[in-house]
C-alpha positions as a Markdown table, in Angstrom:
| # | Residue | x | y | z |
|---|---|---|---|---|
| 1 | Met | 0.0 | 0.0 | 0.0 |
| 2 | Leu | 1.2 | 3.5 | -0.9 |
| 3 | Arg | 0.2 | 6.5 | 1.2 |
| 4 | Arg | -0.3 | 9.7 | -0.9 |
| 5 | Ser | -0.3 | 13.3 | 0.1 |
| 6 | Gly | 0.5 | 15.0 | -3.2 |
| 7 | Gly | -1.6 | 16.7 | -5.8 |
| 8 | Pro | -3.6 | 15.1 | -8.7 |
| 9 | Leu | -0.6 | 14.7 | -11.0 |
| 10 | Asp | 1.4 | 12.8 | -8.3 |
| 11 | Ile | -1.6 | 10.6 | -7.6 |
| 12 | Ala | -2.1 | 9.8 | -11.3 |
| 13 | Val | 1.6 | 8.9 | -11.7 |
| 14 | Met | 1.6 | 6.7 | -8.6 |
| 15 | Ala | -1.6 | 5.0 | -9.8 |
| 16 | Arg | -0.1 | 4.3 | -13.2 |
| 17 | Leu | 3.2 | 3.0 | -11.7 |
| 18 | Phe | 1.8 | 0.9 | -8.8 |
| 19 | Gly | -1.9 | 0.4 | -9.5 |
| 20 | Ala | -4.7 | 2.5 | -8.3 |
| 21 | Glu | -5.8 | -0.1 | -5.8 |
| 22 | Lys | -2.5 | 0.4 | -3.9 |
| 23 | Val | -2.7 | 4.2 | -3.6 |
| 24 | Lys | -4.5 | 5.4 | -0.5 |
| 25 | Ala | -5.2 | 8.9 | 0.8 |
| 26 | Ser | -3.1 | 10.1 | 3.7 |
| 27 | Asn | -2.7 | 13.3 | 5.8 |
| 28 | Ala | 1.0 | 14.1 | 5.5 |
| 29 | Phe | 1.2 | 15.8 | 8.8 |
| 30 | Ser | -0.5 | 12.9 | 10.7 |
| 31 | Ser | 1.7 | 10.4 | 8.9 |
| 32 | Val | 4.9 | 12.2 | 9.9 |
| 33 | Val | 3.8 | 12.7 | 13.5 |
| 34 | Ala | 2.8 | 9.0 | 13.7 |
| 35 | Gly | 6.2 | 7.9 | 12.4 |
| 36 | Leu | 8.0 | 10.2 | 14.9 |
| 37 | Ala | 5.9 | 8.8 | 17.8 |
| 38 | Ile | 6.7 | 5.2 | 16.8 |
| 39 | Arg | 10.4 | 6.0 | 16.6 |
| 40 | Ala | 10.4 | 7.9 | 19.9 |
| 41 | Gly | 8.8 | 4.8 | 21.6 |
| 42 | Arg | 11.7 | 2.6 | 20.7 |
């Protein structure tokens, strides 16, 4: 699964390269914060 946070062109390119079923919407800020929290917990 790919998480996307870009604009329409980025989404179209990722869908073409990896398949639309693998591209999921994501809030970039939440994704970064979640990653930092996971890292801090280690």
